[in-house]
N, C-alpha and C positions, 0 to 999 in steps of 0.2 A: 709395590709403586713403578715396576714400568707396563703393568698392567691399565694403571691409574691415569698413565702417559701418554697409553696407549688409545683408548678409551677419549680420551679428553679430543686428538688430535685426529681418530677419526669422526668424532663429533666437527670442528672444526672445520675440515676438512668439506664432509657434505653440507656444513651450511655453505660452503664459503661456490658451492655448483651451487647450492637451493635445491636439496636432494633429500632425505627425514633414510635415518636409513630404510625403513621397510620398500621405498619409494626406488635406494638404493638397489637392492638386493632380489630384490620382482624382476628387475634387466638382466641382474649378475648370468654365467653361467651354473647349471646346475655341480654345484660345487659340496662334496662330505661335508657334514659339519657346519654351511653358509649355511643350515635356513638360518633366516628371521628371527623363533623363542635362543636357539641358541645362542645367539650371536649377541642376541637385544642383555639376553643372562653374563654373557661374558664382558659387555660393556658396565654391564652397570655393575661387574661382579661377583654375581650372583655365583656365576660358573666361571674358571678356573682356562683363561686362555695361556690357548697353548702352537708353539711357535711355530705350525701349519698358520695357526688365528695371525702372526705379523708376517708371516712369511704374503701373504695372502694382500695383506693391505694394505705393510711395504712397494705393490703387483703392484698395483692400488694408484697409492701417493705416494708417491720414490720419494717426499719428505722424510715421513715419518723411521724409515729406516737410518738415517741424515742423525736424523735429530733420534733414537735409542740410542743411534750408534754412539753419540758423539755422549751420551750420558751418560754408560755405564764407563767408556772413556772417563771420565769426571769421575766414578768412584777412585778409590786409598788406598790401592792395591798394594803398598804397604802395611796397614792400618788392620787390610783385610786378612792381611798375610798371616801377620802378628795375634791370630786372636785367632785367626783355624793351629799354625804352631799350638798353642797355650789350650784350645782343649783338647786337641790327640795327646798330652802328658797328662 
């Protein structure tokens, strides 16, 4: 779910800039793992997003970091903890 939200936010942010993903990546510094092919696959959900992806895109679009943090903060932690306790039995 986080990857889906990340992809939506990246697409929206690039659209607001009037750029496509290939245009943006062509101008980006050469960073391992940031190839247009890998990023396209990551944004389509074919390749798992890594923390480095989140960190990179959040450095470009800081709102991504705050929105993802807010999303994670909305998770019902008590229910998650109860499920984890029940799974450990």
